[in-house]
C-alpha positions in Angstrom: 0.0 0.0 0.0 1.0 3.6 -0.3 -1.5 5.0 2.1 -1.4 5.1 5.9 -4.7 6.0 7.6 -4.7 7.5 11.1 -7.3 9.1 13.4 -7.2 12.8 13.6 -9.8 15.3 14.8 -9.5 19.1 14.7 -5.8 18.9 14.2 -4.2 21.2 11.6 -1.5 19.0 10.1 1.2 21.2 8.4 3.6 18.6 7.3 4.0 14.8 7.2 6.9 12.5 6.2 7.3 8.7 5.9 10.8 7.4 6.4 12.7 4.1 6.6 16.3 3.4 7.4 17.6 6.9 7.7 15.8 8.6 4.8 12.4 10.3 5.0 10.2 11.5 2.1 7.4 14.0 2.3 3.8 12.5 2.3 0.7 14.1 1.0 -2.0 14.6 3.6 -5.7 14.1 2.9 -8.3 14.7 5.7 -11.6 13.0 6.0 -13.4 15.2 8.6 -16.6 13.2 9.0 -14.7 10.0 9.7 -12.2 11.7 12.0 -9.4 10.3 9.8 -6.4 11.5 8.0 -4.6 9.7 5.1 -0.9 10.0 4.5 0.0 9.2 0.9 3.6 7.9 0.5 5.7 9.0 -2.5 6.3 5.3 -3.3 4.5 2.1 -2.2 5.3 0.9 1.3 6.7 -2.7 1.4 5.4 -5.5 3.6 7.8 -6.5 6.4 9.6 -3.2 6.5 9.6 -0.7 9.3 8.6 2.9 8.6 8.6 6.0 10.8 5.9 8.6 10.4 6.8 12.2 11.3 3.9 14.6 11.6 3.9 18.3 12.4 0.6 19.8 13.5 -1.1 22.6 15.5 -4.3 22.6 17.5 -6.1 24.8 20.0 -6.9 23.5 23.5 -10.3 22.0 23.4 -13.2 24.0 24.9 -15.2 20.8 25.8 -14.2 18.2 28.4 -12.5 16.0 25.8 -9.1 15.8 24.1 -6.4 18.1 25.5 -8.7 20.7 27.1 -8.6 23.9 29.1 -9.8 24.1 32.7 -9.8 27.1 35.1 -10.1 27.7 38.7 -10.0 30.7 41.1 -7.6 31.0 44.0 -8.8 32.0 47.5 -8.0 35.6 46.5 -10.1 35.4 43.4 -7.3 35.2 40.8 -8.3 33.1 37.7 -5.8 30.4 36.8 -5.6 28.2 33.8 -4.5 24.6 33.4 -4.7 22.0 30.6 -5.6 18.3 31.1 -6.6 15.3 28.9 -9.6 13.0 28.7 -9.2 10.6 25.8 -11.6 7.7 26.5 -13.2 6.6 24.3 -12.2 8.4 21.0 -10.5 11.7 21.9 -6.8 10.9 21.8 -7.1 11.8 18.1 -7.9 15.4 19.3 -4.5 15.6 20.8 -2.2 13.7 18.4 -2.7 11.7 15.2 -2.8 8.0 16.1 -4.4 4.6 15.6 -7.1 5.5 18.1 -8.6 2.1 18.7 -8.1 0.0 21.9 -6.5 -3.0 20.1 -3.6 -0.9 18.7 -1.4 -0.9 21.8 1.9 0.9 21.7 4.6 2.4 24.0 4.4 6.1 24.4 7.4 8.5 24.8 6.3 12.0 25.8 8.1 15.3 26.1 6.3 18.5 27.3 7.5 22.1 27.2 6.2 24.3 29.9 6.9 27.5 31.9 9.0 27.1 35.0 6.0 28.1 37.2 4.0 25.1 35.9 4.3 21.3 36.6 3.9 18.7 33.8 2.5 15.3 34.6 2.0 12.2 32.5 1.5 8.4 32.8 5.2 7.8 33.6 7.7 9.6 35.9 10.0 12.4 34.5 13.4 11.1 33.7 15.0 14.6 33.0 14.1 18.2 32.6 16.0 20.5 30.3 16.0 24.3 30.6 15.7 25.5 27.0 15.8 29.2 28.1 14.9 31.1 31.3 11.2 30.9 30.6 10.8 27.4 29.1 11.5 23.9 30.5 11.3 20.6 28.5 10.3 17.6 30.6 11.2 14.1 29.3 9.0 11.3 30.6 10.0 7.7 30.8 8.6 5.4 28.0 5.3 3.9 28.9 4.4 0.2 29.0 2.4 -1.1 26.0 -1.1 0.4 26.2 -4.1 1.7 24.3 -4.2 5.3 23.1 -7.3 6.1 25.3 -5.1 5.7 28.4 -2.5 8.3 27.5 -2.6 11.4 29.8 -0.8 14.6 30.4 -1.6 17.7 32.6 0.1 21.1 32.7 -0.8 23.0 35.9 0.4 24.6 39.1 -1.0 21.8 41.3 0.5 20.9 44.7 0.9 17.3 45.8 1.3 14.9 48.7 2.8 11.4 48.4 3.3 8.0 50.1 4.8 4.7 49.2 2.8 1.5 49.2 3.9 -1.7 50.9 4.9 -2.9 47.4 7.1 0.1 46.8 4.8 2.1 44.4 4.8 5.9 44.9 1.3 7.3 45.1 0.7 11.0 44.8 -2.5 13.1 45.0 -2.5 16.4 43.0 -4.9 19.3 43.6 -5.2 23.0 43.1 -2.9 24.6 45.8 -5.8 25.8 48.1 -7.3 22.3 48.4 -4.2 20.2 49.2 -5.4 19.9 52.8 -8.4 17.8 51.4 -6.1 15.2 49.8 -5.0 13.1 52.8 -8.0 10.7 52.9 -7.7 9.9 49.2 -4.0 9.2 49.5 -4.4 6.8 52.5 -7.3 5.0 50.7 -5.3 4.7 47.5 -2.4 3.1 49.4 -4.6 0.6 51.0 -6.5 -0.2 47.8 -3.5 -0.6 45.6 -1.9 -3.0 48.1 -5.1 -4.9 48.2 -5.3 -5.3 44.4 -1.7 -6.4 44.1 -2.3 -9.1 46.6 -5.7 -10.1 45.3 -4.6 -10.4 41.6 -1.2 -11.8 42.5 0.1 -9.5 39.7 2.3 -6.5 40.6 1.2 -3.1 39.5 3.7 -2.6 36.6 4.5 1.2 36.9 6.7 2.9 39.4 4.1 5.5 40.3 0.4 6.2 40.5 -0.7 9.8 40.3 -4.2 11.0 41.2 -5.2 14.4 40.0 -8.4 16.4 40.9 -9.3 18.5 37.8 -11.6 21.5 38.4 -13.6 20.9 35.2 -14.3 17.2 34.6 -17.3 15.6 32.8 -17.5 12.2 34.3 -16.5 10.9 37.8 -13.0 9.8 37.0 -10.7 8.3 34.4 -8.3 5.4 34.8 -5.3 6.7 32.6 -2.5 4.3 33.5 -0.3 5.8 36.2 -2.1 9.2 36.1 -5.8 8.8 37.1 -7.9 11.9 36.9 -11.0 12.8 39.0 -13.6 15.5 39.3 -12.8 17.3 42.6 -15.8 15.9 44.5 -14.7 12.3 43.7 -11.2 12.7 45.2 -11.2 15.5 47.8 -12.5 14.9 51.3 -12.5 17.4 54.2 -12.6 15.6 57.5 -14.2 18.7 59.1 -17.0 19.3 56.6 -17.4 16.4 54.2 -20.3 14.0 54.7 -20.4 10.2 55.1 -21.9 10.0 51.5 -18.8 11.9 50.3 -16.4 9.5 52.1 -18.2 6.5 50.6 -18.2 8.0 47.1 -14.5 9.0 47.1 -13.4 5.5 48.3 -15.6 3.7 45.7 -14.3 5.9 42.9 -10.6 5.4 43.8 -11.3 1.6 44.1 -12.9 1.7 40.7 -10.0 3.5 38.9 -7.4 1.3 40.6 -9.2 -1.9 39.6 -9.0 -0.6 36.0 -5.1 -0.6 36.3 -5.6 -4.4 35.8 -9.1 -4.7 34.2 -8.9 -2.3 31.2 -5.3 -1.2 31.3 -3.3 -4.4 31.6 -6.0 -6.5 29.8 -8.1 -4.4 27.5 -11.3 -5.3 25.5 -10.6 -5.7 21.8 -13.3 -3.3 20.8 -15.9 -1.1 22.6 -18.7 -3.7 22.2 -17.2 -5.5 25.2 -16.7 -2.3 27.2 -18.3 -4.1 30.1 -15.1 -6.2 30.5 -13.6 -3.0 31.8 -16.5 -1.2 33.4 -18.6 -4.1 34.8 -15.4 -5.4 36.4 -14.2 -2.1 37.9 -17.7 -1.5 39.3 -17.8 -5.0 40.8 -14.3 -4.8 42.2 -15.2 -1.6 44.1 -17.4 -3.7 46.3 -14.9 -6.6 46.6 -12.0 -4.4 47.6 -13.7 -1.7 49.7 -15.5 -4.4 51.8 -12.0 -5.6 52.8 -10.0 -2.4 53.0 -12.8 -0.2 54.5 -15.3 -2.6 56.2 -16.8 0.3 58.2 -18.3 1.8 55.0 -20.8 -1.0 54.7 -20.6 -1.0 50.9 -22.7 -4.2 50.6 -25.7 -2.1 51.5 -25.1 0.0 48.5 -24.6 -2.8 45.9 -28.2 -3.8 45.7 -29.2 -0.3 44.6 -26.9 -0.7 41.6 -28.8 -3.9 40.5 -32.2 -2.3 40.9 -30.9 0.8 38.8 -29.7 -1.6 36.1 -33.0 -3.5 36.0 -35.0 -0.2 35.6 -33.2 0.4 32.3 -32.8 -3.2 31.3 -36.6 -3.9 31.6 -37.2 -1.5 28.6 -37.3 -2.7 25.0 -34.7 -0.1 24.2 -32.2 -1.9 26.4 -29.2 -3.7 24.8 -27.2 -6.9 25.6 -24.2 -6.3 27.8 -22.0 -7.1 24.8 -23.4 -5.3 21.7 -22.0 -4.1 18.4 -21.0 -0.5 18.1 -19.3 1.5 15.4 -19.3 5.3 15.5 -18.2 7.5 18.4 -21.7 8.3 19.6 -22.6 4.6 19.7 -19.4 3.9 21.6 -20.2 6.6 24.1 -23.7 5.2 24.6 -22.0 2.0 25.9 -21.0 3.9 29.1 -24.3 3.2 30.7 -26.1 1.3 33.5 -26.0 -1.9 31.5 -22.2 -2.0 31.0 -21.4 -0.8 34.6 -24.2 -1.9 36.9 -25.7 -4.9 35.2 -22.1 -6.0 34.4 -21.2 -5.9 38.1 -24.4 -7.6 39.2 -24.0 -10.6 36.9 -20.4 -10.9 38.1 -21.6 -10.9 41.7 -24.1 -13.6 40.8 -21.3 -15.7 39.1 -19.0 -15.3 42.1 -21.8 -16.5 44.4 -22.3 -19.5 42.0 -18.7 -20.5 41.6 -17.6 -19.6 45.1 -15.3 -16.7 45.8 -12.1 -18.8 45.5 -12.8 -20.3 42.2 -14.0 -17.0 40.8 -10.8 -15.3 42.0 -8.6 -18.0 40.5 -10.4 -17.7 37.2 -9.8 -13.9 37.2 -6.1 -14.2 38.0 -5.7 -16.8 35.2 -7.5 -14.5 32.7 -5.3 -11.5 33.7 -2.1 -13.4 33.6 -2.8 -15.0 30.2 -3.9 -11.8 28.5 -1.5 -9.2 30.1 -0.7 -6.3 27.7 -3.2 -7.9 25.2 -6.8 -7.4 24.1 -9.7 -9.8 24.9 -13.3 -10.7 24.0 -16.2 -11.8 26.2 -15.5 -15.5 25.6 -11.8 -15.3 26.7 -13.0 -14.5 30.2 -15.6 -17.3 30.3 -13.0 -19.8 28.9 -10.6 -18.9 31.7 -13.4 -19.3 34.3 -14.5 -22.7 32.9 -10.9 -23.9 32.9 -10.5 -22.9 36.5 -13.7 -24.5 37.6 -12.6 -27.8 36.0 -9.2 -27.8 37.7 -10.2 -26.4 41.0 -12.3 -29.0 42.7 -14.8 -30.3 40.3 -14.1 -33.9 40.4 -16.8 -34.1 43.1 -20.4 -34.6 42.4 -23.4 -33.7 44.6 -26.7 -35.2 45.2 -29.7 -33.0 44.7 -32.3 -32.4 47.5 -35.1 -34.9 46.8 -37.8 -36.5 49.0 -36.5 -37.6 52.4 -33.2 -35.8 52.2 -32.1 -33.8 55.3 -31.6 -30.4 53.8 -29.0 -29.4 56.4 -26.5 -31.9 54.9 -26.5 -29.9 51.7 -24.3 -27.0 52.6 -21.9 -27.2 49.7 -21.5 -24.3 47.3 -22.4 -26.5 44.3 -25.6 -25.9 42.4 -27.9 -28.8 41.7 -29.8 -29.6 38.6 -31.9 -32.7 38.3 -31.1 -34.8 35.4 -34.1 -35.3 33.1 -33.9 -39.1 33.2 -34.4 -39.8 36.9 -35.7 -37.5 39.6 -35.2 -39.7 42.6 -31.4 -39.7 43.1 -30.2 -37.4 40.3 -26.7 -35.9 40.3 -24.4 -34.1 38.1 -20.6 -34.1 38.0 -19.5 -30.5 38.3 -16.8 -30.8 35.8 -19.2 -31.9 33.1 -21.9 -29.4 34.0 -20.0 -26.2 34.5 -19.6 -24.6 31.1 -19.3 -21.1 32.4 -19.5 -19.7 28.9 -22.7 -21.4 28.0 -24.2 -20.1 31.2 -22.9 -16.5 31.0 -23.6 -16.1 27.3 -27.3 -16.2 28.3 -26.6 -13.1 30.5 -24.3 -11.1 28.2 -25.6 -11.8 24.7 -29.3 -11.2 25.2 -30.9 -8.1 26.8 -33.2 -8.0 29.7 -33.5 -10.4 32.7 -35.7 -13.3 33.7 -38.8 -13.4 35.8 -39.1 -16.7 37.6 -42.6 -17.7 38.7 -42.8 -20.0 41.7 -45.8 -22.2 42.4 -45.9 -24.3 45.5 -47.8 -27.6 45.3 -47.3 -29.5 48.5 -43.6 -30.5 48.5 -43.2 -29.7 44.9 -42.1 -26.2 43.8 -42.9 -25.6 40.1 -40.7 -23.0 38.4 -41.1 -21.2 35.2 -38.9 -18.5 33.5 -39.8 -15.8 31.0 -38.3 -12.5 30.0 -39.5 -9.6 32.3 -40.6 -6.8 29.9 -42.5 -3.6 30.6 -44.8 -1.9 28.1 -47.2 -3.0 25.4 -45.0 -5.2 23.2 -44.5 -8.3 25.3 -44.5 -10.5 22.3 -40.9 -9.6 21.8 -40.0 -11.7 24.9 -40.4 -15.1 23.3 -37.3 -17.1 22.6 -35.4 -15.9 25.7 -33.9 -18.5 28.0 -31.4 -18.0 30.8 -29.3 -20.4 32.8 -30.3 -19.1 36.2 -28.4 -20.0 39.4 -31.4 -20.1 41.7 -31.1 -19.9 45.5 -33.8 -20.3 48.1 -34.6 -20.5 51.8 -37.8 -21.7 53.4 -39.7 -21.4 56.7 -38.1 -24.7 57.8 -34.5 -24.1 56.8 -32.3 -21.0 56.5 -29.6 -23.0 54.8 -29.3 -21.6 51.3 -30.3 -24.3 48.7 -29.1 -24.0 45.2 -30.5 -25.1 41.8 -29.3 -24.3 38.3 -32.4 -23.8 36.0 -31.6 -24.2 32.4 -35.0 -24.9 30.9 -38.2 -23.0 30.6 -39.9 -25.0 33.4 -38.7 -27.3 36.1 -39.6 -28.7 39.5 -37.8 -28.7 42.8 -38.8 -31.2 45.4 -38.6 -30.2 49.1 -38.0 -32.7 51.9 -41.2 -31.5 53.6 -44.0 -29.0 53.2 -43.2 -25.4 54.2 -45.2 -22.2 55.1 -43.2 -19.9 52.8 -40.3 -20.0 50.4 -38.1 -17.1 49.4 -36.1 -17.3 46.2 -33.0 -15.3 45.1 -31.4 -15.2 48.6 -30.0 -11.7 49.4 -30.8 -10.7 45.8 -27.5 -12.1 44.6 -29.1 -13.2 41.3 -30.0 -10.8 38.6 -33.6 -11.9 38.3 -37.0 -11.2 39.9 -39.4 -13.6 41.4 -43.2 -13.9 41.3 -45.0 -16.2 43.8 -48.3 -17.6 42.4 -51.5 -18.4 44.4 -51.1 -17.3 48.0 -47.2 -17.1 47.8 -47.1 -13.3 48.1 -49.7 -13.3 50.9 -47.5 -15.7 52.9 -44.5 -13.5 52.5 -46.5 -10.3 53.3 -47.7 -12.1 56.4 -44.1 -13.1 57.3 -43.0 -9.4 57.0 -45.9 -8.3 59.2 -45.4 -11.0 61.9 -41.6 -11.1 62.1 -39.7 -9.4 59.3 -36.3 -10.2 60.9 -36.7 -13.9 59.9 -35.2 -13.0 56.5 -32.3 -10.7 55.8 -32.6 -7.0 55.1 -31.4 -7.6 51.6 -34.2 -10.1 51.1 -36.7 -7.6 52.5 -35.3 -5.0 50.1 -35.7 -7.4 47.1 -39.3 -8.3 48.0 -40.2 -4.5 48.0 -38.5 -4.0 44.7 -40.0 -7.2 43.1 -43.6 -6.5 44.2 -43.6 -3.1 42.5 -41.9 -4.5 39.4 -44.7 -7.1 39.2 -47.4 -4.4 39.3 -45.7 -2.8 36.3 -46.4 -6.0 34.2 -49.9 -6.6 35.6 -48.8 -9.8 37.5 -50.0 -8.2 40.8 -52.4 -5.5 41.8 -51.1 -2.2 43.2 -53.1 -2.9 46.4 -51.0 -6.0 47.0 -47.8 -4.0 46.7 -49.2 -1.4 49.1 -50.2 -4.1 51.5 -46.6 -5.2 51.7 -45.4 -1.7 52.4 -47.4 -1.5 55.7 -44.7 -3.5 57.5 -42.2 -0.7 56.8 -43.6 1.1 59.9 -41.4 -1.3 61.9 -38.4 -1.4 59.5 -35.1 0.1 60.7 -32.5 -1.2 58.2 -31.1 1.1 55.4 -31.7 -1.3 52.4 -35.4 -1.9 52.8 -36.2 1.6 54.1 -34.5 3.3 51.1 -36.0 0.7 48.7 -39.5 1.5 50.1 -38.9 5.2 49.6 -37.6 4.7 46.1 -40.7 2.8 45.1 -43.3 5.0 46.8 -41.9 8.5 46.3 -41.9 8.3 42.4 -45.5 7.2 42.6 -46.3 10.2 44.7 -44.4 12.4 42.2 -46.3 11.1 39.3 -49.6 11.7 41.1 -48.6 15.1 42.4 -48.3 16.4 38.8 -52.0 15.9 38.2 -53.5 15.9 41.7 -57.2 16.7 41.0 -58.8 15.2 44.2 -56.1 15.3 46.9 -55.0 11.6 46.4 -51.4 12.7 46.0 -51.6 14.6 49.3 -53.0 11.5 51.0 -50.2 9.4 49.5 -47.6 11.8 50.8 -49.1 11.6 54.3 -49.1 7.8 54.1 -45.4 7.8 53.2 -44.5 10.3 55.9 -46.5 8.3 58.5 -44.8 5.1 57.4 -41.4 6.5 58.3 -42.4 9.0 60.9 -41.2 6.9 63.9 -37.9 6.3 62.3 -37.6 10.0 61.4 -38.4 11.1 64.9 -35.6 8.9 66.3 -32.9 10.5 64.1 -30.3 12.5 66.0 -29.4 15.8 64.2 -25.7 15.0 64.4 -23.0 12.9 62.7 -23.1 10.1 65.2 -23.2 6.4 64.2 -22.0 4.2 61.3 -21.8 5.3 57.7 -25.0 3.4 56.9 -26.7 5.2 59.8 -25.4 8.5 58.4 -26.6 7.8 54.9 -30.0 6.8 56.3 -30.2 9.9 58.4 -29.4 12.2 55.5 -32.1 10.5 53.3 -34.8 10.5 56.0 -34.3 14.1 57.1 -34.1 15.4 53.6 -37.3 13.5 52.6 -39.1 14.6 55.7 -38.2 18.3 55.3 -38.9 18.4 51.5 -42.3 16.7 52.1 -43.4 19.1 54.8 -43.2 17.0 57.9 -43.6 19.8 60.4 -41.3 18.7 63.3 -38.5 18.3 60.8 -39.2 21.6 59.0 -39.3 23.5 62.3 -36.0 22.0 63.5 -34.3 22.6 60.2 -35.6 26.2 60.1 -34.2 26.8 63.5 -30.7 25.6 62.5 -30.8 27.6 59.3 -31.7 30.8 61.1 -28.8 30.3 63.6 -26.5 29.4 60.7 -27.5 32.6 58.8 -27.1 34.7 61.9 -23.6 33.4 62.3 -23.0 34.4 58.7 -22.3 30.8 57.8 -19.6 30.2 60.5 -21.7 27.9 62.7 -20.7 24.4 62.0 -23.6 22.2 60.8 -23.4 18.4 61.0 -22.6 17.1 57.5 -25.5 14.6 57.5 -28.2 17.2 58.4 -26.8 20.1 56.3 -28.8 19.0 53.2 -32.1 19.1 55.0 -31.3 22.4 56.7 -30.3 24.1 53.4 -33.3 22.7 51.6 -35.7 24.3 54.2 -33.7 27.6 54.2 -33.8 27.9 50.4 -37.6 28.1 50.5 -37.5 31.8 51.3 -36.1 34.3 48.8 -33.8 35.7 51.5 -32.5 32.3 52.5 -32.0 31.3 48.8 -29.9 34.5 48.2 -27.9 33.9 51.4 -27.1 30.3 50.3 -26.0 31.5 46.8 -23.7 34.0 48.4 -22.0 31.2 50.4 -22.0 28.9 47.3 -19.7 31.5 45.6 -17.2 31.4 48.4 -14.1 29.3 48.4 -14.7 28.2 52.0 -17.9 26.4 51.0 -16.5 24.3 48.1 -17.1 21.0 49.9 -20.8 21.9 50.3 -21.4 22.9 46.7 -23.6 19.9 45.8 -25.7 20.3 49.0 -26.2 24.0 48.2 -27.1 23.2 44.5 -29.7 20.7 45.6 -31.2 23.3 48.0 -31.2 26.1 45.4 -33.0 23.8 43.0 -35.9 23.3 45.4 -37.0 27.0 45.2 -40.6 27.7 44.1 -39.5 30.8 42.2 -39.4 30.1 38.4 -37.0 33.0 37.9 -34.5 31.5 40.4 -34.7 28.1 38.8 -34.2 29.5 35.3 -31.2 31.5 36.6 -29.6 28.3 37.9 -29.8 26.6 34.5 -28.6 29.7 32.6 -25.6 30.0 34.9 -24.7 26.4 34.5 -24.6 26.9 30.8 -22.4 30.0 31.2 -20.1 28.2 33.5 -19.0 31.2 35.5 -20.7 30.9 39.0 -21.9 27.3 38.5 -19.4 25.1 36.7 -20.7 23.7 33.4 -19.7 20.2 34.6 -22.6 20.5 37.0 -25.2 21.6 34.5 -26.6 18.1 33.8 -27.3 17.6 37.5 -28.8 21.1 37.8 -31.2 20.6 34.9 -32.5 17.2 36.3 -32.9 18.7 39.8 -35.0 21.6 38.3 -37.0 19.1 36.3 -37.9 17.2 39.5 -39.3 20.4 41.1 -43.0 20.8 40.4 -42.3 24.5 39.8 -39.6 23.8 37.3 -40.4 20.8 35.2 -41.7 22.8 32.2 -38.7 25.2 32.5 -36.3 22.3 32.3 -38.0 20.9 29.2 -38.0 24.3 27.5 -34.3 24.8 28.5 -33.4 21.4 27.0 -35.2 22.2 23.7 -33.7 25.7 23.4 -30.2 24.7 24.3 -30.0 21.2 22.7 -27.2 22.2 20.3 -25.1 23.8 23.0 -25.6 20.9 25.4 -24.5 18.4 22.8 -21.5 20.5 21.8 -20.3 20.7 25.4 -21.1 17.1 26.5 -21.1 15.2 23.2 -23.8 13.1 21.6 -24.2 9.7 23.1 -22.6 10.7 26.4 -24.0 9.7 29.8 -24.4 13.4 30.6 -26.7 14.0 27.7 -28.6 10.7 28.4 -29.0 11.7 32.0 -30.6 15.0 31.0 -33.0 13.5 28.5 -34.2 10.7 30.8 -34.1 12.9 33.9 -36.2 15.7 32.5 -38.9 13.4 31.1 -39.0 10.6 33.7 -42.1 11.9 35.5 -44.1 12.7 32.4 -47.4 10.8 32.4 -49.8 12.5 30.0 -50.4 11.9 26.3 -49.7 15.6 25.4 -46.3 15.4 27.1 -45.5 12.2 25.2 -46.5 13.9 21.9 -44.2 16.9 22.8 -41.2 14.6 23.5 -41.8 12.7 20.3 -42.2 15.8 18.2 -39.1 17.5 19.5 -36.7 14.6 19.1 -38.4 13.7 15.8 -37.5 17.1 14.5 -33.7 16.7 15.2 -31.2 15.2 12.8 -31.2 11.4 12.7 -28.3 10.8 15.0 -30.0 12.7 17.9 -33.4 11.2 17.2 -32.0 7.7 17.3 -30.2 8.0 20.6 -31.0 5.2 23.0 -31.9 7.7 25.8 -34.6 9.1 23.6 -36.2 5.6 23.1 -35.8 5.1 26.9 -37.6 8.4 27.6 -40.5 7.6 25.3 -40.9 4.1 26.7 -40.9 5.4 30.2 -43.5 8.0 29.5 -45.7 5.4 27.8 -45.3 3.2 30.8 -46.1 6.0 33.2 -49.3 6.8 31.2 -50.4 3.2 31.3 -49.6 2.9 35.0 -51.6 6.0 36.0 -54.6 5.0 33.9 -54.6 1.6 35.5 -53.7 2.3 39.1 -54.6 5.9 40.1 -58.2 5.0 41.3 -56.9 1.8 43.0 -54.3 3.7 45.0 -57.0 6.2 46.0 -59.3 3.4 47.2 -56.5 1.6 49.0 -55.5 4.9 50.8 -59.1 5.4 51.9 -59.2 1.9 53.4 -55.8 1.9 55.1 -54.9 4.6 57.6 -51.7 4.4 59.6 
């Protein structure tokens, strides 16, 4: 060939040459803007088997978005504006900084030199090996050559940041970089990173291959963080922690994000997916490893209580027809960006958690280590992981076989971690040899190559439990669910035995035989499986009764999953809304964070839907019901930072809920605190967990709102920015709400990185939902230009603004607006999700509004 094609975007290439063995000849440059490619035409054909060197001279401006090599600014405590430049290349923006083969499978070593002023500091993936003073005002830093890696992991920053450092037990230097005024908020992240990097080196039995790991807090940053090898970057709120002012939520978030990015140093950086269709191999794993690592390094954070939420979030998106398989073909940059969603991250992590529970933690870990060792510095596909897992399961301990529970067996003998499947030939004493059965790939392909998740229907007939599986799908078109089949690792406990029984279901229907009849059975123990369960006949009544009589007989995770499942079943007409509400009555006595927050996250959205068209006071009645349900728990909350992290998270949610929904004792107390805080001109120290509720109440008056805004603009209140933003967005003044969104777009007082959150917060406010929709329509082009088509930020705005629409005219408006845009925008997955959700809301309201009204009239707390 005589043509070399590279990726290049918004680069002005002035000269290119192609050389071999000492001589270089000029090459013609042809640009293909729409494809983000550049072709270099050699003067003579390039010969196979020969090495050539490309030399390219080019110019470019610093990017004005959050991608490529971009400009960021911050103000010092004294108000001076300072500028820095940082990179964000994943997935397809390295081509905005230098011409390259910008695809994950093209791994290379990178050698970087940066020229800077003496007052600045340059950082990259590798340490500096030497610095040369070119003249009094220019220094050239030479960085060590990197290991073999993909282009999207290259990073460099030029700034005036300060840093603190520590060595890990394995001898890796970890540093945290921040703007100079915030270096006192870097200690927590540094200590957490040291613990976590040591954990991963031990867990994976593979040393971290670089001499250093830098962590940098960038003032303007679109996502949460980025795993560039050796130089991870974060938005400030994901890395900085102030022990005096930061909340428990913030500590949990910072720890989880650091754990996520460090997990990527192995999953993603050392072993990389071959193409973006298997992005979940990076993101699902990093998300899952957050929980594995933090539960060991920081047990006090109680991360397991947070994991279940992720699976419920994933299911909400995965239940829609617009969902996609975990592994799904993508081609252009917008489609690639769309892969960074709940399915890749959250569903990915949930099915890995299910697999670990199925294989046992030891076998699962051994399979991971084998996969990472075999494919270090290479690229992989879905099946490579499953093959490594299968190999491990066969060599580990699967020469054993296990008898399935059948009539007359004492269940307590069956405590192994193996799953049982009855062979179809004989049901009396069936067994399976684990080596033969455990084809991990066959099982996991059912979870990664088809979208959605299964609904398992359980019917108890004496000692026999009849099981059936089908795809759970919301909406009108349920015909699309035929032909789906999963290999489901079922688990269950019964009224007679709390020993977890296991059963691998690989057919549409099957039967489990119990040793004796039972009063109740609960499937999907602790919600470790990514499926939901429906109990036929009086199955639900028995479970509702169990919760009413003694809810502590099953775990708090099991209670949370029953709450979630019962409302999901109402959505597909398997249960009546009154049955779901019957179950919620027990919450009056619930004290644990998982079921309480799950109850709130099911009931509050129903109230919000009804509130939008409350003709007869039903919404008000529902609000009173919800408040009364949790009133005793709210009343027992201390207005301090006492207790565990889980207790703090629960306190924050409960007090905020109570104050926003007008529970008078809460409102009065918060108002009192706010008045004192205002009198002290903001110097009074408020407990981090109650601050959100206090600010929310304070922002309801015009004077309080203005006072909060004046504090928001001060350097001293940086840690509280998100709390103040939330409070400001709860104003009933349309002018104030409009001002917030306009400022977010301008990026002066409110940073543009926070705009997506601000728009969604305004959309949730009954006084602001129409403003947010108008703002989105009028500023669509600007939002897309800043955050990029297909990005999570744009998707979050589209679904967030429309998620509570429930009328046909709102549906028509949404369809009309997105239908009027060019094809790429109209076909975004988030647009399909929004439309489906509105259709679902309309149908839900039509079917259930009157029933809820009747139920509330008949049930008073």
